[in-house]
ZAMARGU-4260 file (C-alpha; in steps of 0.2 Angstrom, whole numbers, plus 5000, padded with zeros to 4 digits):
<rodrens>
0) 4776/5148/4968 | 4764/5138/4981 | 4769/5138/4999 | 4781/5125/5004 | 4784/5121/4986
5) 4805/5122/4981 | 4814/5118/4967 | 4832/5110/4972 | 4847/5109/4960 | 4861/5098/4965
10) 4875/5087/4956 | 4879/5068/4959 | 4891/5058/4952 | 4885/5040/4948 | 4896/5027/4949
15) 4892/5018/4932 | 4894/4997/4930 | 4909/5005/4917 | 4917/5014/4930 | 4916/5003/4942
20) 4925/4991/4933 | 4939/5002/4930 | 4942/5008/4945 | 4943/4989/4953 | 4954/4986/4938
25) 4966/4999/4942 | 4968/4990/4959 | 4972/4974/4954 | 4990/4967/4955 | 4996/4960/4939
30) 4993/4943/4944 | 4974/4946/4949 | 4973/4956/4934 | 4976/4941/4923 | 4965/4930/4934
35) 4951/4943/4934 | 4953/4944/4913 | 4953/4926/4911 | 4938/4922/4921 | 4928/4937/4911
40) 4935/4931/4895 | 4928/4913/4897 | 4911/4921/4900 | 4913/4934/4884 | 4914/4924/4867
45) 4919/4942/4860 | 4934/4943/4871 | 4951/4937/4866 | 4964/4935/4879 | 4981/4931/4868
50) 4995/4923/4880 | 5009/4925/4867 | 5010/4941/4857 | 5011/4938/4837 | 5018/4947/4823
55) 5002/4951/4816 | 4993/4957/4832 | 5009/4968/4837 | 5006/4977/4819 | 4988/4980/4820
60) 4983/4982/4838 | 4984/4996/4850 | 5000/4999/4859 | 4999/5006/4876 | 5010/5021/4882
65) 5026/5011/4887 | 5039/5022/4888 | 5040/5040/4895 | 5053/5052/4899 | 5050/5061/4913
70) 5048/5079/4911 | 5035/5090/4916 | 5019/5086/4909 | 5007/5093/4896 | 4990/5099/4896
75) 4982/5082/4894 | 4971/5077/4907 | 4967/5059/4915 | 4960/5046/4904 | 4940/5048/4905
80) 4933/5031/4911 | 4916/5037/4910 | 4917/5040/4891 | 4909/5028/4880 | 4924/5017/4872
85) 4924/5019/4852 | 4936/5004/4852 | 4938/4997/4833 | 4936/4978/4831 | 4954/4974/4829
90) 4964/4966/4843 | 4969/4978/4858 | 4988/4976/4865 | 4991/4984/4880 | 5008/4982/4877
95) 5026/4983/4867 | 5035/4968/4860 | 5048/4963/4873 | 5063/4968/4873 | 5076/4955/4864
100) 5086/4948/4879 | 5069/4949/4892 | 5067/4933/4902 | 5050/4928/4896 | 5036/4927/4912
105) 5031/4912/4917 | 5013/4904/4921 | 5014/4899/4940 | 5000/4888/4944 | 4996/4885/4963
110) 5000/4866/4972 | 4990/4868/4987 | 4977/4877/4993 | 4982/4896/4999 | 4985/4896/5018
115) 4973/4909/5029 | 4981/4925/5028 | 4979/4938/5042 | 4967/4950/5031 | 4956/4935/5028
120) 4956/4931/5047 | 4951/4949/5052 | 4939/4951/5038 | 4930/4937/5045 | 4928/4944/5061
125) 4923/4961/5055 | 4909/4954/5045 | 4903/4945/5061 | 4904/4961/5071 | 4891/4973/5073
130) 4899/4987/5065 | 4889/5002/5055 | 4893/5001/5035 | 4903/5018/5039 | 4914/5009/5052
135) 4916/4996/5042 | 4923/5004/5028 | 4937/5010/5041 | 4940/4995/5047 | 4942/4988/5031
140) 4954/5001/5026 | 4963/5000/5044 | 4965/4979/5039 | 4971/4982/5021 | 4985/4993/5028
145) 4991/4982/5042 | 5011/4975/5038 | 5015/4955/5040 | 5018/4958/5060 | 5001/4966/5062
150) 5007/4984/5065 | 4998/4999/5057 | 5015/5005/5051 | 5010/5019/5042 | 4999/5026/5056
155) 4982/5035/5055 | 4988/5047/5041 | 4988/5033/5028 | 4971/5027/5034 | 4964/5043/5032
160) 4971/5046/5015 | 4965/5029/5007 | 4946/5034/5014 | 4936/5043/5001 | 4936/5062/5004
165) 4917/5062/5004 | 4916/5052/5021 | 4926/5066/5030 | 4931/5054/5042 | 4941/5063/5059
170) 4954/5055/5067 | 4947/5053/5082 | 4933/5041/5074 | 4947/5033/5064 | 4955/5029/5081
175) 4940/5023/5090 | 4938/5010/5074 | 4956/5005/5077 | 4954/5002/5096 | 4940/4991/5091
180) 4950/4982/5078 | 4964/4980/5092 | 4951/4967/5101 | 4952/4956/5087 | 4961/4941/5086
185) 4976/4939/5089 | 4975/4954/5102 | 4987/4967/5098 | 4985/4970/5078 | 4982/4987/5071
190) 4993/4992/5086 | 5005/5006/5082 | 5021/5004/5089 | 5026/4990/5102 | 5019/5000/5117
195) 5003/5001/5111 | 5002/4983/5105 | 5008/4978/5124 | 4995/4988/5130 | 4981/4981/5120
200) 4985/4963/5125 | 4986/4969/5143 | 4968/4977/5142 | 4960/4961/5136 | 4965/4949/5150
205) 4948/4946/5156 | 4951/4946/5175 | 4962/4960/5181 | 4975/4956/5193 | 4990/4966/5203
210) 5003/4960/5191 | 4990/4965/5175 | 4990/4983/5183 | 5010/4983/5184 | 5011/4976/5170
215) 5002/4991/5161 | 5012/5003/5170 | 5028/4995/5165 | 5022/4996/5147 | 5017/5014/5146
220) 5033/5020/5155 | 5046/5009/5160 | 5049/4998/5146 | 5068/5000/5144 | 5070/4996/5162
225) 5061/4980/5159 | 5074/4979/5143 | 5088/4978/5156 | 5083/4969/5168 | 5084/4981/5181
230) 5068/4973/5191 | 5076/4982/5208 | 5075/4998/5200 | 5058/4996/5193 | 5051/4990/5209
235) 5058/5006/5219 | 5050/5017/5204 | 5032/5009/5205 | 5033/5007/5224 | 5031/4988/5223
240) 5038/4972/5229 | 5052/4966/5217 | 5044/4949/5217 | 5027/4957/5211 | 5037/4966/5198
245) 5046/4951/5193 | 5028/4941/5189 | 5021/4957/5181 | 5039/4956/5170 | 5035/4937/5165
250) 5016/4941/5160 | 5023/4953/5148 | 5037/4942/5141 | 5021/4929/5137 | 5013/4942/5125
255) 5017/4943/5108 | 5025/4958/5100 | 5021/4952/5083 | 5002/4947/5082 | 5002/4946/5066
260) 5015/4935/5062 | 5008/4918/5065 | 4999/4919/5050 | 5014/4923/5037 | 5021/4909/5029
265) 5034/4919/5022 | 5032/4909/5005 | 5047/4913/4993 | 5039/4925/4984 | 5044/4932/4965
270) 5039/4950/4960 | 5038/4955/4943 | 5040/4976/4941 | 5024/4984/4933 | 5035/4998/4928
275) 5055/5001/4925 | 5063/5017/4928 | 5081/5019/4922 | 5091/5033/4915 | 5096/5038/4899
280) 5110/5050/4898 | 5105/5063/4913 | 5087/5059/4910 | 5077/5048/4921 | 5064/5038/4910
285) 5050/5027/4912 | 5043/5011/4902 | 5028/4999/4907 | 5035/4981/4907 | 5027/4974/4893
290) 5026/4955/4901 | 5013/4964/4914 | 5003/4973/4902 | 4989/4961/4895 | 4983/4957/4877
295) 4966/4958/4875 | 4957/4959/4857 | 4941/4955/4848 | 4936/4937/4842 | 4933/4944/4825
300) 4923/4927/4820 | 4911/4931/4832 | 4911/4949/4828 | 4906/4943/4811 | 4891/4935/4817
305) 4883/4950/4824 | 4877/4956/4809 | 4868/4941/4803 | 4861/4937/4821 | 4842/4940/4824
310) 4831/4944/4841 | 4838/4938/4855 | 4855/4930/4850 | 4858/4947/4842 | 4853/4958/4856
315) 4864/4948/4869 | 4878/4948/4855 | 4880/4968/4853 | 4878/4968/4873 | 4893/4958/4875
320) 4903/4969/4861 | 4899/4981/4872 | 4905/4975/4888 | 4920/4969/4880 | 4925/4988/4873
325) 4921/4995/4890 | 4934/4981/4897 | 4946/4986/4883 | 4944/5004/4887 | 4947/5002/4905
330) 4962/4992/4901 | 4969/5006/4891 | 4965/5019/4904 | 4973/5007/4919 | 4991/5006/4909
335) 4990/5026/4904 | 4987/5030/4921 | 4998/5017/4928 | 5012/5026/4918 | 5008/5044/4921
340) 5010/5040/4941 | 5026/5032/4940 | 5031/5047/4930 | 5027/5059/4943 | 5035/5048/4956
345) 5051/5046/4948 | 5052/5063/4945 | 5050/5068/4964 | 5061/5054/4970 | 5074/5054/4957
350) 5086/5061/4971 | 5084/5045/4978 | 5087/5035/4961 | 5103/5046/4960 | 5110/5043/4979
355) 5100/5031/4990 | 5088/5031/5002 | 5095/5045/5013 | 5090/5057/4997 | 5072/5052/4999
360) 5060/5067/4999 | 5045/5069/5008 | 5029/5064/4997 | 5013/5062/5001 | 4996/5056/4990
365) 4990/5074/4988 | 5007/5081/4979 | 5004/5068/4966 | 4987/5068/4964 | 4988/5086/4962
370) 5001/5084/4948 | 4993/5071/4937 | 4975/5078/4941 | 4968/5063/4951 | 4959/5061/4965
375) 4971/5054/4982 | 4961/5038/4983 | 4966/5034/4963 | 4985/5036/4968 | 4980/5025/4983
380) 4975/5013/4972 | 4986/5011/4958 | 5001/5013/4969 | 4998/4998/4979 | 5004/4980/4975
385) 5012/4989/4957 | 5030/4987/4957 | 5045/4997/4949 | 5061/4992/4945 | 5076/5003/4947
390) 5093/5002/4947 | 5093/5003/4967 | 5081/4987/4968 | 5063/4983/4964 | 5051/4994/4976
395) 5031/4995/4978 | 5026/5011/4971 | 5020/5017/4989 | 5037/5014/4997 | 5041/5031/4989
400) 5027/5040/4999 | 5032/5045/5017 | 5030/5061/5029 | 5042/5076/5031 | 5050/5083/5045
405) 5056/5101/5045 | 5075/5106/5042 | 5085/5121/5046 | 5086/5127/5030 | 5068/5126/5026
410) 5066/5112/5017 | 5061/5095/5024 | 5068/5077/5024 | 5057/5061/5024 | 5053/5050/5038
415) 5062/5036/5025 | 5078/5046/5024 | 5079/5048/5042 | 5077/5030/5045 | 5092/5027/5032
420) 5102/5039/5044 | 5099/5032/5060 | 5103/5013/5052 | 5119/5022/5047 | 5122/5029/5063
425) 5119/5015/5072 | 5129/5003/5059 | 5144/5014/5063 | 5142/5016/5082 | 5156/5010/5093
430) 5147/4993/5099 | 5154/4995/5118 | 5145/5012/5118 | 5129/5012/5109 | 5122/5028/5103
435) 5104/5033/5116 | 5090/5039/5106 | 5095/5057/5114 | 5111/5055/5105 | 5105/5048/5088
440) 5092/5065/5089 | 5108/5077/5092 | 5117/5068/5077 | 5104/5072/5067 | 5101/5090/5074
445) 5120/5091/5068 | 5114/5087/5049 | 5099/5100/5052 | 5086/5090/5054 | 5077/5095/5070
450) 5068/5079/5077 | 5064/5074/5096 | 5071/5059/5104 | 5052/5051/5104 | 5052/5054/5087
455) 5069/5044/5086 | 5062/5030/5096 | 5049/5028/5085 | 5058/5026/5069 | 5071/5016/5077
460) 5056/5003/5082 | 5049/5004/5066 | 5067/4999/5060 | 5065/4984/5072 | 5080/4990/5080
465) 5083/4988/5098 | 5086/5001/5112 | 5105/5005/5115 | 5104/4994/5133 | 5099/4980/5121
470) 5112/4982/5109 | 5125/4984/5123 | 5119/4968/5130 | 5120/4960/5113 | 5136/4966/5109
</rodrens>
């Protein structure tokens, strides 16, 4: 071998257009998927989107897996989206006929232009900001994860889980990007809690003032005293004049504790569940909602014309047919993936379905990904804006994921379960003697759950429950 001449062998995953399409369809909500398919069908004469199922197509078409018992999975792996579709030229149906008595799904047309959302507003600023492509990807995930008040309620763990693993993003890197997003308009978005939100807004005051510095000290360590309106004690603790502390308190009260709320018009929203969970005897079962599964088929008339077409027309029609088959295969994979992930979630959270929020188990994306043999990013996509109807209500699939806290018996309690316990404790407290965060932590320890006072305060703030002093004053 000549000096300097080397051979290298490596593997690289290529995102084909078909795989990109399958991934895109997976992350769309039901309404977005309908709109996408209508648009595609308008540009491809080989496709037919059936608005209403007929007896003929229900018999001849393909039925997606619409019902599944929650039992241990077999050896079947995840659907291969990169595999060439071998679809027949018969219409393809991704649902089963609706159950007798099931209400039909209505078509709602928008009556006016949709208002600008918080996400739209932040993405517009992101596109005008000097971020690198890598930073822009991190910022986009952060913006996607914000709740209606503009908070990053799930923290950086959710952001890191949603980013591709090969990005190898560190927590410090994500935190640096989050800090930059906090400086967008409205100030304080992407904050982790109320203290972080107020601090971010104060730091953006262009001309530092004594009131601002005092306000920062109050926000950092003395918010409870401010909530009690105890200006005298605040002044003594900060070694400042009471008049100056009053001015700082006034500055804090001028800030917005819910920076994203102004962009939320809070319209009445009707959610059609993508999946149903129901109990059959002692076993929980899962089925797809047939009204939320699109019926897509091949136009038999145009398929028949392909054999007689010549030249460029024949080439174009064959290309359209191939694209139609790939789309049908992608929709089949979407339905199978949604059902498989829903099964895994229901299997893990059957105690919640039986006993309620206090029985919710800790669950992270990685656990479901390992169980169904998919990537964590796939689980994140399929659980976002997909809803499951249960006897306890309709929930977004991502509702069933939460971090855990260790218990004395070596097990774990989910953050959702702990929040449910906190709410129950606070609802049952004596209004004249509300429980402090320390008392709540001790009550949880009595149930075998080891949590610090700060953790209790964080969960209480996430529930938007005031502190004990504020509850006493309100009572």
